[in-house]
mmCIF file of the N, C-alpha and C atoms, coordinates in Angstrom:
data_MODEL
# 
_entry.id   MODEL 
# 
loop_
_atom_site.group_PDB 
_atom_site.id 
_atom_site.type_symbol 
_atom_site.label_atom_id 
_atom_site.label_alt_id 
_atom_site.label_comp_id 
_atom_site.label_asym_id 
_atom_site.label_entity_id 
_atom_site.label_seq_id 
_atom_site.pdbx_PDB_ins_code 
_atom_site.Cartn_x 
_atom_site.Cartn_y 
_atom_site.Cartn_z 
_atom_site.occupancy 
_atom_site.B_iso_or_equiv 
_atom_site.pdbx_formal_charge 
_atom_site.auth_seq_id 
_atom_site.auth_comp_id 
_atom_site.auth_asym_id 
_atom_site.auth_atom_id 
_atom_site.pdbx_PDB_model_num 
ATOM 1   N N  . MET A 1 1  ? 92.778  213.978 -56.473 1.00 0.00 ? 1  MET A N  1 
ATOM 2   C CA . MET A 1 1  ? 92.026  214.859 -57.294 1.00 0.00 ? 1  MET A CA 1 
ATOM 3   C C  . MET A 1 1  ? 90.595  214.344 -57.353 1.00 0.00 ? 1  MET A C  1 
ATOM 4   N N  . GLN A 1 2  ? 89.614  215.251 -57.403 1.00 0.00 ? 2  GLN A N  1 
ATOM 5   C CA . GLN A 1 2  ? 88.219  214.877 -57.567 1.00 0.00 ? 2  GLN A CA 1 
ATOM 6   C C  . GLN A 1 2  ? 87.681  215.452 -58.866 1.00 0.00 ? 2  GLN A C  1 
ATOM 7   N N  . CYS A 1 3  ? 86.847  214.667 -59.520 1.00 0.00 ? 3  CYS A N  1 
ATOM 8   C CA . CYS A 1 3  ? 86.214  215.084 -60.764 1.00 0.00 ? 3  CYS A CA 1 
ATOM 9   C C  . CYS A 1 3  ? 84.709  214.884 -60.594 1.00 0.00 ? 3  CYS A C  1 
ATOM 10  N N  . ILE A 1 4  ? 83.947  215.964 -60.726 1.00 0.00 ? 4  ILE A N  1 
ATOM 11  C CA . ILE A 1 4  ? 82.499  215.876 -60.580 1.00 0.00 ? 4  ILE A CA 1 
ATOM 12  C C  . ILE A 1 4  ? 81.929  215.219 -61.836 1.00 0.00 ? 4  ILE A C  1 
ATOM 13  N N  . VAL A 1 5  ? 81.203  214.120 -61.656 1.00 0.00 ? 5  VAL A N  1 
ATOM 14  C CA . VAL A 1 5  ? 80.606  213.405 -62.788 1.00 0.00 ? 5  VAL A CA 1 
ATOM 15  C C  . VAL A 1 5  ? 79.097  213.595 -62.856 1.00 0.00 ? 5  VAL A C  1 
ATOM 16  N N  . ASP A 1 6  ? 78.475  214.014 -61.755 1.00 0.00 ? 6  ASP A N  1 
ATOM 17  C CA . ASP A 1 6  ? 77.032  214.219 -61.727 1.00 0.00 ? 6  ASP A CA 1 
ATOM 18  C C  . ASP A 1 6  ? 76.703  215.271 -60.680 1.00 0.00 ? 6  ASP A C  1 
ATOM 19  N N  . PRO A 1 7  ? 76.636  216.561 -61.077 1.00 0.00 ? 7  PRO A N  1 
ATOM 20  C CA . PRO A 1 7  ? 76.355  217.587 -60.082 1.00 0.00 ? 7  PRO A CA 1 
ATOM 21  C C  . PRO A 1 7  ? 74.943  217.498 -59.516 1.00 0.00 ? 7  PRO A C  1 
ATOM 22  N N  . VAL A 1 8  ? 73.987  216.985 -60.286 1.00 0.00 ? 8  VAL A N  1 
ATOM 23  C CA . VAL A 1 8  ? 72.611  216.851 -59.790 1.00 0.00 ? 8  VAL A CA 1 
ATOM 24  C C  . VAL A 1 8  ? 72.549  215.785 -58.693 1.00 0.00 ? 8  VAL A C  1 
ATOM 25  N N  . GLY A 1 9  ? 73.168  214.626 -58.949 1.00 0.00 ? 9  GLY A N  1 
ATOM 26  C CA . GLY A 1 9  ? 73.201  213.543 -57.966 1.00 0.00 ? 9  GLY A CA 1 
ATOM 27  C C  . GLY A 1 9  ? 74.324  213.668 -56.956 1.00 0.00 ? 9  GLY A C  1 
ATOM 28  N N  . GLU A 1 10 ? 75.106  214.756 -57.056 1.00 0.00 ? 10 GLU A N  1 
ATOM 29  C CA . GLU A 1 10 ? 76.223  215.036 -56.158 1.00 0.00 ? 10 GLU A CA 1 
ATOM 30  C C  . GLU A 1 10 ? 77.210  213.878 -56.115 1.00 0.00 ? 10 GLU A C  1 
ATOM 31  N N  . ARG A 1 11 ? 77.644  213.407 -57.299 1.00 0.00 ? 11 ARG A N  1 
ATOM 32  C CA . ARG A 1 11 ? 78.608  212.307 -57.391 1.00 0.00 ? 11 ARG A CA 1 
ATOM 33  C C  . ARG A 1 11 ? 79.909  212.810 -58.005 1.00 0.00 ? 11 ARG A C  1 
ATOM 34  N N  . ALA A 1 12 ? 81.002  212.341 -57.443 1.00 0.00 ? 12 ALA A N  1 
ATOM 35  C CA . ALA A 1 12 ? 82.332  212.660 -57.960 1.00 0.00 ? 12 ALA A CA 1 
ATOM 36  C C  . ALA A 1 12 ? 83.187  211.410 -57.882 1.00 0.00 ? 12 ALA A C  1 
ATOM 37  N N  . ILE A 1 13 ? 84.205  211.364 -58.719 1.00 0.00 ? 13 ILE A N  1 
ATOM 38  C CA . ILE A 1 13 ? 85.175  210.278 -58.616 1.00 0.00 ? 13 ILE A CA 1 
ATOM 39  C C  . ILE A 1 13 ? 86.472  210.872 -58.106 1.00 0.00 ? 13 ILE A C  1 
ATOM 40  N N  . GLU A 1 14 ? 87.226  210.069 -57.393 1.00 0.00 ? 14 GLU A N  1 
ATOM 41  C CA . GLU A 1 14 ? 88.499  210.513 -56.830 1.00 0.00 ? 14 GLU A CA 1 
ATOM 42  C C  . GLU A 1 14 ? 89.605  209.634 -57.372 1.00 0.00 ? 14 GLU A C  1 
ATOM 43  N N  . PHE A 1 15 ? 90.724  210.243 -57.747 1.00 0.00 ? 15 PHE A N  1 
ATOM 44  C CA . PHE A 1 15 ? 91.848  209.477 -58.265 1.00 0.00 ? 15 PHE A CA 1 
ATOM 45  C C  . PHE A 1 15 ? 93.143  210.233 -58.009 1.00 0.00 ? 15 PHE A C  1 
ATOM 46  N N  . ASP A 1 16 ? 94.240  209.499 -58.005 1.00 0.00 ? 16 ASP A N  1 
ATOM 47  C CA . ASP A 1 16 ? 95.562  210.103 -57.844 1.00 0.00 ? 16 ASP A CA 1 
ATOM 48  C C  . ASP A 1 16 ? 96.026  210.680 -59.168 1.00 0.00 ? 16 ASP A C  1 
ATOM 49  N N  . SER A 1 17 ? 96.668  211.829 -59.114 1.00 0.00 ? 17 SER A N  1 
ATOM 50  C CA . SER A 1 17 ? 97.205  212.459 -60.312 1.00 0.00 ? 17 SER A CA 1 
ATOM 51  C C  . SER A 1 17 ? 98.565  213.061 -59.984 1.00 0.00 ? 17 SER A C  1 
ATOM 52  N N  . PRO A 1 18 ? 99.620  212.568 -60.624 1.00 0.00 ? 18 PRO A N  1 
ATOM 53  C CA . PRO A 1 18 ? 100.948 213.114 -60.356 1.00 0.00 ? 18 PRO A CA 1 
ATOM 54  C C  . PRO A 1 18 ? 101.111 214.545 -60.869 1.00 0.00 ? 18 PRO A C  1 
ATOM 55  N N  . THR A 1 19 ? 100.218 215.010 -61.736 1.00 0.00 ? 19 THR A N  1 
ATOM 56  C CA . THR A 1 19 ? 100.340 216.361 -62.286 1.00 0.00 ? 19 THR A CA 1 
ATOM 57  C C  . THR A 1 19 ? 99.393  217.361 -61.638 1.00 0.00 ? 19 THR A C  1 
ATOM 58  N N  . ALA A 1 20 ? 98.565  216.920 -60.685 1.00 0.00 ? 20 ALA A N  1 
ATOM 59  C CA . ALA A 1 20 ? 97.638  217.834 -60.016 1.00 0.00 ? 20 ALA A CA 1 
ATOM 60  C C  . ALA A 1 20 ? 98.407  218.792 -59.112 1.00 0.00 ? 20 ALA A C  1 
ATOM 61  N N  . PRO A 1 21 ? 98.019  220.063 -59.094 1.00 0.00 ? 21 PRO A N  1 
ATOM 62  C CA . PRO A 1 21 ? 98.712  221.016 -58.213 1.00 0.00 ? 21 PRO A CA 1 
ATOM 63  C C  . PRO A 1 21 ? 98.411  220.714 -56.748 1.00 0.00 ? 21 PRO A C  1 
ATOM 64  N N  . GLN A 1 22 ? 99.385  220.967 -55.892 1.00 0.00 ? 22 GLN A N  1 
ATOM 65  C CA . GLN A 1 22 ? 99.191  220.771 -54.462 1.00 0.00 ? 22 GLN A CA 1 
ATOM 66  C C  . GLN A 1 22 ? 98.238  221.825 -53.902 1.00 0.00 ? 22 GLN A C  1 
ATOM 67  N N  . GLN A 1 23 ? 98.321  223.022 -54.432 1.00 0.00 ? 23 GLN A N  1 
ATOM 68  C CA . GLN A 1 23 ? 97.489  224.133 -53.991 1.00 0.00 ? 23 GLN A CA 1 
ATOM 69  C C  . GLN A 1 23 ? 96.829  224.738 -55.225 1.00 0.00 ? 23 GLN A C  1 
ATOM 70  N N  . LEU A 1 24 ? 95.509  224.902 -55.199 1.00 0.00 ? 24 LEU A N  1 
ATOM 71  C CA . LEU A 1 24 ? 94.817  225.512 -56.327 1.00 0.00 ? 24 LEU A CA 1 
ATOM 72  C C  . LEU A 1 24 ? 95.070  227.012 -56.357 1.00 0.00 ? 24 LEU A C  1 
ATOM 73  N N  . GLU A 1 25 ? 95.235  227.538 -57.556 1.00 0.00 ? 25 GLU A N  1 
ATOM 74  C CA . GLU A 1 25 ? 95.419  228.978 -57.737 1.00 0.00 ? 25 GLU A CA 1 
ATOM 75  C C  . GLU A 1 25 ? 94.050  229.655 -57.716 1.00 0.00 ? 25 GLU A C  1 
ATOM 76  N N  . PRO A 1 26 ? 93.936  230.810 -57.056 1.00 0.00 ? 26 PRO A N  1 
ATOM 77  C CA . PRO A 1 26 ? 92.653  231.517 -57.071 1.00 0.00 ? 26 PRO A CA 1 
ATOM 78  C C  . PRO A 1 26 ? 92.321  231.986 -58.481 1.00 0.00 ? 26 PRO A C  1 
ATOM 79  N N  . ARG A 1 27 ? 91.037  231.940 -58.822 1.00 0.00 ? 27 ARG A N  1 
ATOM 80  C CA . ARG A 1 27 ? 90.585  232.396 -60.137 1.00 0.00 ? 27 ARG A CA 1 
ATOM 81  C C  . ARG A 1 27 ? 90.386  233.905 -60.107 1.00 0.00 ? 27 ARG A C  1 
ATOM 82  N N  . GLU A 1 28 ? 90.739  234.555 -61.213 1.00 0.00 ? 28 GLU A N  1 
ATOM 83  C CA . GLU A 1 28 ? 90.496  235.992 -61.312 1.00 0.00 ? 28 GLU A CA 1 
ATOM 84  C C  . GLU A 1 28 ? 89.141  236.283 -61.934 1.00 0.00 ? 28 GLU A C  1 
ATOM 85  N N  . ASP A 1 29 ? 88.620  235.332 -62.715 1.00 0.00 ? 29 ASP A N  1 
ATOM 86  C CA . ASP A 1 29 ? 87.315  235.526 -63.327 1.00 0.00 ? 29 ASP A CA 1 
ATOM 87  C C  . ASP A 1 29 ? 86.249  234.785 -62.530 1.00 0.00 ? 29 ASP A C  1 
ATOM 88  N N  . GLU A 1 30 ? 84.991  234.934 -62.920 1.00 0.00 ? 30 GLU A N  1 
ATOM 89  C CA . GLU A 1 30 ? 83.901  234.269 -62.217 1.00 0.00 ? 30 GLU A CA 1 
ATOM 90  C C  . GLU A 1 30 ? 83.853  232.793 -62.565 1.00 0.00 ? 30 GLU A C  1 
ATOM 91  N N  . ALA A 1 31 ? 83.618  231.960 -61.578 1.00 0.00 ? 31 ALA A N  1 
ATOM 92  C CA . ALA A 1 31 ? 83.448  230.525 -61.813 1.00 0.00 ? 31 ALA A CA 1 
ATOM 93  C C  . ALA A 1 31 ? 82.082  230.282 -62.457 1.00 0.00 ? 31 ALA A C  1 
ATOM 94  N N  . LEU A 1 32 ? 82.012  229.287 -63.333 1.00 0.00 ? 32 LEU A N  1 
ATOM 95  C CA . LEU A 1 32 ? 80.744  228.931 -63.961 1.00 0.00 ? 32 LEU A CA 1 
ATOM 96  C C  . LEU A 1 32 ? 79.954  228.016 -63.031 1.00 0.00 ? 32 LEU A C  1 
ATOM 97  N N  . PRO A 1 33 ? 78.644  228.189 -62.954 1.00 0.00 ? 33 PRO A N  1 
ATOM 98  C CA . PRO A 1 33 ? 77.839  227.319 -62.085 1.00 0.00 ? 33 PRO A CA 1 
ATOM 99  C C  . PRO A 1 33 ? 77.769  225.895 -62.621 1.00 0.00 ? 33 PRO A C  1 
ATOM 100 N N  . LEU A 1 34 ? 77.726  224.912 -61.722 1.00 0.00 ? 34 LEU A N  1 
ATOM 101 C CA . LEU A 1 34 ? 77.588  223.509 -62.122 1.00 0.00 ? 34 LEU A CA 1 
ATOM 102 C C  . LEU A 1 34 ? 76.158  223.179 -62.510 1.00 0.00 ? 34 LEU A C  1 
ATOM 103 N N  . LEU A 1 35 ? 75.193  223.876 -61.913 1.00 0.00 ? 35 LEU A N  1 
ATOM 104 C CA . LEU A 1 35 ? 73.776  223.662 -62.189 1.00 0.00 ? 35 LEU A CA 1 
ATOM 105 C C  . LEU A 1 35 ? 73.098  224.983 -62.484 1.00 0.00 ? 35 LEU A C  1 
ATOM 106 N N  . VAL A 1 36 ? 72.106  224.921 -63.355 1.00 0.00 ? 36 VAL A N  1 
ATOM 107 C CA . VAL A 1 36 ? 71.266  226.083 -63.638 1.00 0.00 ? 36 VAL A CA 1 
ATOM 108 C C  . VAL A 1 36 ? 69.826  225.610 -63.550 1.00 0.00 ? 36 VAL A C  1 
ATOM 109 N N  . GLU A 1 37 ? 69.007  226.288 -62.751 1.00 0.00 ? 37 GLU A N  1 
ATOM 110 C CA . GLU A 1 37 ? 67.582  225.972 -62.699 1.00 0.00 ? 37 GLU A CA 1 
ATOM 111 C C  . GLU A 1 37 ? 66.829  227.075 -63.433 1.00 0.00 ? 37 GLU A C  1 
ATOM 112 N N  . LEU A 1 38 ? 66.102  226.688 -64.483 1.00 0.00 ? 38 LEU A N  1 
ATOM 113 C CA . LEU A 1 38 ? 65.380  227.643 -65.304 1.00 0.00 ? 38 LEU A CA 1 
ATOM 114 C C  . LEU A 1 38 ? 64.051  228.014 -64.648 1.00 0.00 ? 38 LEU A C  1 
ATOM 115 N N  . PRO A 1 39 ? 63.485  229.181 -65.001 1.00 0.00 ? 39 PRO A N  1 
ATOM 116 C CA . PRO A 1 39 ? 62.248  229.631 -64.364 1.00 0.00 ? 39 PRO A CA 1 
ATOM 117 C C  . PRO A 1 39 ? 61.102  228.627 -64.444 1.00 0.00 ? 39 PRO A C  1 
ATOM 118 N N  . TYR A 1 40 ? 61.045  227.810 -65.498 1.00 0.00 ? 40 TYR A N  1 
ATOM 119 C CA . TYR A 1 40 ? 59.944  226.848 -65.609 1.00 0.00 ? 40 TYR A CA 1 
ATOM 120 C C  . TYR A 1 40 ? 60.256  225.528 -64.914 1.00 0.00 ? 40 TYR A C  1 
ATOM 121 N N  . GLY A 1 41 ? 61.390  225.455 -64.168 1.00 0.00 ? 41 GLY A N  1 
ATOM 122 C CA . GLY A 1 41 ? 61.679  224.305 -63.319 1.00 0.00 ? 41 GLY A CA 1 
ATOM 123 C C  . GLY A 1 41 ? 62.691  223.306 -63.848 1.00 0.00 ? 41 GLY A C  1 
ATOM 124 N N  . ALA A 1 42 ? 63.082  223.403 -65.112 1.00 0.00 ? 42 ALA A N  1 
ATOM 125 C CA . ALA A 1 42 ? 64.072  222.464 -65.641 1.00 0.00 ? 42 ALA A CA 1 
ATOM 126 C C  . ALA A 1 42 ? 65.424  222.711 -64.982 1.00 0.00 ? 42 ALA A C  1 
ATOM 127 N N  . VAL A 1 43 ? 66.144  221.631 -64.717 1.00 0.00 ? 43 VAL A N  1 
ATOM 128 C CA . VAL A 1 43 ? 67.482  221.720 -64.146 1.00 0.00 ? 43 VAL A CA 1 
ATOM 129 C C  . VAL A 1 43 ? 68.481  221.333 -65.237 1.00 0.00 ? 43 VAL A C  1 
ATOM 130 N N  . CYS A 1 44 ? 69.497  222.168 -65.424 1.00 0.00 ? 44 CYS A N  1 
ATOM 131 C CA . CYS A 1 44 ? 70.528  221.936 -66.437 1.00 0.00 ? 44 CYS A CA 1 
ATOM 132 C C  . CYS A 1 44 ? 71.873  221.784 -65.730 1.00 0.00 ? 44 CYS A C  1 
ATOM 133 N N  . ALA A 1 45 ? 72.633  220.769 -66.119 1.00 0.00 ? 45 ALA A N  1 
ATOM 134 C CA . ALA A 1 45 ? 73.942  220.503 -65.521 1.00 0.00 ? 45 ALA A CA 1 
ATOM 135 C C  . ALA A 1 45 ? 75.015  220.628 -66.590 1.00 0.00 ? 45 ALA A C  1 
ATOM 136 N N  . THR A 1 46 ? 76.206  220.989 -66.171 1.00 0.00 ? 46 THR A N  1 
ATOM 137 C CA . THR A 1 46 ? 77.308  221.145 -67.113 1.00 0.00 ? 46 THR A CA 1 
ATOM 138 C C  . THR A 1 46 ? 77.668  219.815 -67.765 1.00 0.00 ? 46 THR A C  1 
ATOM 139 N N  . ILE A 1 47 ? 78.198  219.911 -68.980 1.00 0.00 ? 47 ILE A N  1 
ATOM 140 C CA . ILE A 1 47 ? 78.768  218.758 -69.672 1.00 0.00 ? 47 ILE A CA 1 
ATOM 141 C C  . ILE A 1 47 ? 80.222  219.084 -69.947 1.00 0.00 ? 47 ILE A C  1 
ATOM 142 N N  . SER A 1 48 ? 81.066  218.080 -70.051 1.00 0.00 ? 48 SER A N  1 
ATOM 143 C CA . SER A 1 48 ? 82.505  218.325 -70.162 1.00 0.00 ? 48 SER A CA 1 
ATOM 144 C C  . SER A 1 48 ? 82.953  218.737 -71.554 1.00 0.00 ? 48 SER A C  1 
ATOM 145 N N  . HIS A 1 49 ? 82.209  218.368 -72.570 1.00 0.00 ? 49 HIS A N  1 
ATOM 146 C CA . HIS A 1 49 ? 82.566  218.756 -73.939 1.00 0.00 ? 49 HIS A CA 1 
ATOM 147 C C  . HIS A 1 49 ? 81.308  218.776 -74.788 1.00 0.00 ? 49 HIS A C  1 
ATOM 148 N N  . ASP A 1 50 ? 81.400  219.422 -75.923 1.00 0.00 ? 50 ASP A N  1 
ATOM 149 C CA . ASP A 1 50 ? 80.253  219.539 -76.804 1.00 0.00 ? 50 ASP A CA 1 
ATOM 150 C C  . ASP A 1 50 ? 80.642  219.050 -78.188 1.00 0.00 ? 50 ASP A C  1 
ATOM 151 N N  . HIS A 1 51 ? 80.199  217.846 -78.532 1.00 0.00 ? 51 HIS A N  1 
ATOM 152 C CA . HIS A 1 51 ? 80.477  217.295 -79.854 1.00 0.00 ? 51 HIS A CA 1 
ATOM 153 C C  . HIS A 1 51 ? 79.233  217.239 -80.730 1.00 0.00 ? 51 HIS A C  1 
ATOM 154 N N  . ASP A 1 52 ? 78.084  217.678 -80.197 1.00 0.00 ? 52 ASP A N  1 
ATOM 155 C CA . ASP A 1 52 ? 76.836  217.604 -80.946 1.00 0.00 ? 52 ASP A CA 1 
ATOM 156 C C  . ASP A 1 52 ? 76.743  218.719 -81.987 1.00 0.00 ? 52 ASP A C  1 
ATOM 157 N N  . GLN A 1 53 ? 75.912  218.503 -82.991 1.00 0.00 ? 53 GLN A N  1 
ATOM 158 C CA . GLN A 1 53 ? 75.589  219.541 -83.954 1.00 0.00 ? 53 GLN A CA 1 
ATOM 159 C C  . GLN A 1 53 ? 74.361  220.290 -83.438 1.00 0.00 ? 53 GLN A C  1 
ATOM 160 N N  . HIS A 1 54 ? 74.405  221.621 -83.469 1.00 0.00 ? 54 HIS A N  1 
ATOM 161 C CA . HIS A 1 54 ? 73.324  222.422 -82.917 1.00 0.00 ? 54 HIS A CA 1 
ATOM 162 C C  . HIS A 1 54 ? 72.785  223.407 -83.946 1.00 0.00 ? 54 HIS A C  1 
ATOM 163 N N  . TRP A 1 55 ? 71.649  223.953 -83.600 1.00 0.00 ? 55 TRP A N  1 
ATOM 164 C CA . TRP A 1 55 ? 70.985  224.964 -84.409 1.00 0.00 ? 55 TRP A CA 1 
ATOM 165 C C  . TRP A 1 55 ? 71.926  226.131 -84.680 1.00 0.00 ? 55 TRP A C  1 
ATOM 166 N N  . LYS A 1 56 ? 72.082  226.499 -85.941 1.00 0.00 ? 56 LYS A N  1 
ATOM 167 C CA . LYS A 1 56 ? 72.900  227.644 -86.378 1.00 0.00 ? 56 LYS A CA 1 
ATOM 168 C C  . LYS A 1 56 ? 74.333  227.602 -85.858 1.00 0.00 ? 56 LYS A C  1 
ATOM 169 N N  . GLY A 1 57 ? 74.894  226.390 -85.675 1.00 0.00 ? 57 GLY A N  1 
ATOM 170 C CA . GLY A 1 57 ? 76.297  226.248 -85.277 1.00 0.00 ? 57 GLY A CA 1 
ATOM 171 C C  . GLY A 1 57 ? 76.620  226.671 -83.855 1.00 0.00 ? 57 GLY A C  1 
ATOM 172 N N  . MET A 1 58 ? 75.627  226.751 -83.004 1.00 0.00 ? 58 MET A N  1 
ATOM 173 C CA . MET A 1 58 ? 75.871  227.163 -81.626 1.00 0.00 ? 58 MET A CA 1 
ATOM 174 C C  . MET A 1 58 ? 76.459  226.009 -80.816 1.00 0.00 ? 58 MET A C  1 
ATOM 175 N N  . PHE A 1 59 ? 76.865  226.293 -79.579 1.00 0.00 ? 59 PHE A N  1 
ATOM 176 C CA . PHE A 1 59 ? 77.490  225.325 -78.689 1.00 0.00 ? 59 PHE A CA 1 
ATOM 177 C C  . PHE A 1 59 ? 76.624  225.117 -77.452 1.00 0.00 ? 59 PHE A C  1 
ATOM 178 N N  . SER A 1 60 ? 76.818  223.982 -76.790 1.00 0.00 ? 60 SER A N  1 
ATOM 179 C CA . SER A 1 60 ? 76.073  223.695 -75.563 1.00 0.00 ? 60 SER A CA 1 
ATOM 180 C C  . SER A 1 60 ? 77.040  223.209 -74.498 1.00 0.00 ? 60 SER A C  1 
ATOM 181 N N  . TRP A 1 61 ? 76.960  223.835 -73.321 1.00 0.00 ? 61 TRP A N  1 
ATOM 182 C CA . TRP A 1 61 ? 77.782  223.411 -72.178 1.00 0.00 ? 61 TRP A CA 1 
ATOM 183 C C  . TRP A 1 61 ? 76.911  222.991 -71.006 1.00 0.00 ? 61 TRP A C  1 
ATOM 184 N N  . TYR A 1 62 ? 75.572  223.019 -71.202 1.00 0.00 ? 62 TYR A N  1 
ATOM 185 C CA . TYR A 1 62 ? 74.625  222.580 -70.180 1.00 0.00 ? 62 TYR A CA 1 
ATOM 186 C C  . TYR A 1 62 ? 73.567  221.693 -70.833 1.00 0.00 ? 62 TYR A C  1 
ATOM 187 N N  . ARG A 1 63 ? 73.368  220.498 -70.303 1.00 0.00 ? 63 ARG A N  1 
ATOM 188 C CA . ARG A 1 63 ? 72.308  219.594 -70.747 1.00 0.00 ? 63 ARG A CA 1 
ATOM 189 C C  . ARG A 1 63 ? 71.213  219.613 -69.691 1.00 0.00 ? 63 ARG A C  1 
ATOM 190 N N  . CYS A 1 64 ? 69.957  219.733 -70.145 1.00 0.00 ? 64 CYS A N  1 
ATOM 191 C CA . CYS A 1 64 ? 68.828  219.922 -69.235 1.00 0.00 ? 64 CYS A CA 1 
ATOM 192 C C  . CYS A 1 64 ? 67.943  218.685 -69.161 1.00 0.00 ? 64 CYS A C  1 
ATOM 193 N N  . ASP A 1 65 ? 67.033  218.715 -68.179 1.00 0.00 ? 65 ASP A N  1 
ATOM 194 C CA . ASP A 1 65 ? 66.018  217.669 -68.054 1.00 0.00 ? 65 ASP A CA 1 
ATOM 195 C C  . ASP A 1 65 ? 65.310  217.482 -69.390 1.00 0.00 ? 65 ASP A C  1 
ATOM 196 N N  . GLY A 1 66 ? 64.930  216.260 -69.679 1.00 0.00 ? 66 GLY A N  1 
ATOM 197 C CA . GLY A 1 66 ? 64.165  215.989 -70.892 1.00 0.00 ? 66 GLY A CA 1 
ATOM 198 C C  . GLY A 1 66 ? 64.999  216.008 -72.157 1.00 0.00 ? 66 GLY A C  1 
ATOM 199 N N  . GLY A 1 67 ? 66.328  216.114 -72.043 1.00 0.00 ? 67 GLY A N  1 
ATOM 200 C CA . GLY A 1 67 ? 67.198  216.065 -73.210 1.00 0.00 ? 67 GLY A CA 1 
ATOM 201 C C  . GLY A 1 67 ? 67.437  217.399 -73.900 1.00 0.00 ? 67 GLY A C  1 
ATOM 202 N N  . SER A 1 68 ? 66.873  218.486 -73.398 1.00 0.00 ? 68 SER A N  1 
ATOM 203 C CA . SER A 1 68 ? 67.131  219.781 -74.018 1.00 0.00 ? 68 SER A CA 1 
ATOM 204 C C  . SER A 1 68 ? 68.502  220.298 -73.586 1.00 0.00 ? 68 SER A C  1 
ATOM 205 N N  . GLU A 1 69 ? 68.982  221.351 -74.254 1.00 0.00 ? 69 GLU A N  1 
ATOM 206 C CA . GLU A 1 69 ? 70.281  221.935 -73.940 1.00 0.00 ? 69 GLU A CA 1 
ATOM 207 C C  . GLU A 1 69 ? 70.194  223.450 -73.990 1.00 0.00 ? 69 GLU A C  1 
ATOM 208 N N  . LEU A 1 70 ? 71.037  224.130 -73.212 1.00 0.00 ? 70 LEU A N  1 
ATOM 209 C CA . LEU A 1 70 ? 71.177  225.569 -73.322 1.00 0.00 ? 70 LEU A CA 1 
ATOM 210 C C  . LEU A 1 70 ? 72.224  225.837 -74.398 1.00 0.00 ? 70 LEU A C  1 
ATOM 211 N N  . LEU A 1 71 ? 71.923  226.736 -75.330 1.00 0.00 ? 71 LEU A N  1 
ATOM 212 C CA . LEU A 1 71 ? 72.829  227.010 -76.437 1.00 0.00 ? 71 LEU A CA 1 
ATOM 213 C C  . LEU A 1 71 ? 73.469  228.376 -76.294 1.00 0.00 ? 71 LEU A C  1 
ATOM 214 N N  . THR A 1 72 ? 74.714  228.493 -76.790 1.00 0.00 ? 72 THR A N  1 
ATOM 215 C CA . THR A 1 72 ? 75.459  229.732 -76.757 1.00 0.00 ? 72 THR A CA 1 
ATOM 216 C C  . THR A 1 72 ? 76.328  229.828 -78.016 1.00 0.00 ? 72 THR A C  1 
ATOM 217 N N  . PRO A 1 73 ? 76.615  231.025 -78.487 1.00 0.00 ? 73 PRO A N  1 
ATOM 218 C CA . PRO A 1 73 ? 77.542  231.168 -79.610 1.00 0.00 ? 73 PRO A CA 1 
ATOM 219 C C  . PRO A 1 73 ? 79.004  231.021 -79.179 1.00 0.00 ? 73 PRO A C  1 
ATOM 220 N N  . ASP A 1 74 ? 79.270  230.999 -77.872 1.00 0.00 ? 74 ASP A N  1 
ATOM 221 C CA . ASP A 1 74 ? 80.630  230.961 -77.330 1.00 0.00 ? 74 ASP A CA 1 
ATOM 222 C C  . ASP A 1 74 ? 81.186  229.534 -77.334 1.00 0.00 ? 74 ASP A C  1 
ATOM 223 N N  . PRO A 1 75 ? 82.260  229.270 -78.119 1.00 0.00 ? 75 PRO A N  1 
ATOM 224 C CA . PRO A 1 75 ? 82.834  227.919 -78.156 1.00 0.00 ? 75 PRO A CA 1 
ATOM 225 C C  . PRO A 1 75 ? 83.658  227.555 -76.934 1.00 0.00 ? 75 PRO A C  1 
ATOM 226 N N  . SER A 1 76 ? 83.962  228.511 -76.079 1.00 0.00 ? 76 SER A N  1 
ATOM 227 C CA . SER A 1 76 ? 84.851  228.239 -74.932 1.00 0.00 ? 76 SER A CA 1 
ATOM 228 C C  . SER A 1 76 ? 84.171  228.459 -73.593 1.00 0.00 ? 76 SER A C  1 
ATOM 229 N N  . CYS A 1 77 ? 82.882  228.407 -73.562 1.00 0.00 ? 77 CYS A N  1 
ATOM 230 C CA . CYS A 1 77 ? 82.157  228.637 -72.318 1.00 0.00 ? 77 CYS A CA 1 
ATOM 231 C C  . CYS A 1 77 ? 82.547  227.601 -71.330 1.00 0.00 ? 77 CYS A C  1 
# 
């Protein structure tokens, strides 16, 4: 199994998992992008969980250059 730890630096870790499926099931919904480049040039990469407190109780699933984050009202993004 591979787990992406840094999509910007293109780094992943590989490990054995007895519970990993042999064949991945196709997704019916759209996959979320690992990176987002904003019009002003900032690059935002996914984070695995959101434990931070945000403005008006919003959630963040992307952390950007300079420590900023993209916010969403969706807790399951």
